[in-house]
Structures are given as structure tokens and as C-alpha cells.
C-alpha positions in Angstrom: 85.4 72.7 86.0 86.7 69.2 85.0 83.2 68.3 83.8 82.4 71.6 82.1 79.2 72.1 84.0 77.5 75.3 84.9 76.4 75.9 88.5 72.8 76.9 88.9 72.8 77.6 92.6 70.2 74.9 93.2 72.2 72.4 95.3 70.0 69.4 94.5 69.8 70.1 90.8 73.5 70.7 90.6 74.2 67.5 92.5 72.0 65.4 90.2 73.5 67.0 87.1 77.0 66.4 88.4 76.4 62.8 89.3 74.8 62.1 86.0 77.8 63.5 84.2 80.2 61.5 86.4 78.3 58.3 85.8 78.6 59.0 82.0 82.3 59.7 82.3 82.8 56.5 84.3 80.9 54.5 81.7 82.9 56.0 78.8 86.3 55.8 80.5 89.0 54.4 78.2 91.4 53.4 80.9 91.2 52.0 84.4 93.0 55.1 85.6 90.5 57.4 84.0 87.6 55.4 85.5 89.3 55.5 88.9 89.7 59.3 88.6 86.0 59.8 87.9 84.9 57.4 90.6 87.0 59.2 93.2 85.6 62.5 92.0 82.1 61.1 92.3 82.8 59.9 95.8 84.0 63.4 96.7 80.9 65.0 95.3 78.7 62.7 97.2 80.6 63.3 100.4 80.5 67.1 100.0 76.7 67.0 99.1 75.8 64.8 102.1 78.0 67.0 104.4 76.2 70.1 103.1 72.8 68.6 103.7 73.7 67.5 107.2 75.0 71.0 108.0 71.9 72.7 106.7 69.6 70.3 108.6 71.7 71.0 111.8 71.5 74.7 111.2 67.7 74.8 110.8 67.2 72.5 113.7 69.3 74.8 115.9 67.4 77.9 114.6 64.1 76.1 115.5 65.3 75.4 119.0 66.4 79.0 119.4 63.1 80.3 118.2 61.2 78.0 120.6 63.4 79.2 123.5 62.9 82.8 122.6 59.1 82.3 122.6 59.3 80.7 126.0 61.5 83.4 127.4 59.1 86.1 126.0 56.0 84.2 127.3 54.5 84.0 123.8 
């Protein structure tokens, strides 16, 4: 909301757009406080994105293991 961006639902695209906008805002900041605000926001976006990626990788890895176990149990 702070950056007036529209969410597309594509996590990677939204992340790139957000980081680009934050880099621009950091570059254009008039005060040190404004720059620090956008840098902190960028750090939070990066942390949330990386956490989301780790969770999805963990989820799919778990699903793959469950699928393999089911095949083994069924003798497929």
C-alpha cells in the first residue's frame, strides 16, 4: 500500500516489482529517515519472500516424500 503497487498474484513478479520500487524510493529519498524507512521495508520484503520460498520448497518436498511412501505402501 505504501508503494501504490498492484498485486498480480505471481510471487516472483510481485517481488521484483516491489524491490525495484523500493530501490527507486531509497535512491530518491530526501532525508536519512526516509531512506532508512524504505531500506527497512526492503529488508522486510526480502525476508518475507525468502521465508515464503523456503516454506513452499519444504511443502513440495514433504508432498514428494509422502507420494513416494504411498507408492511403496501400495506396491506400485
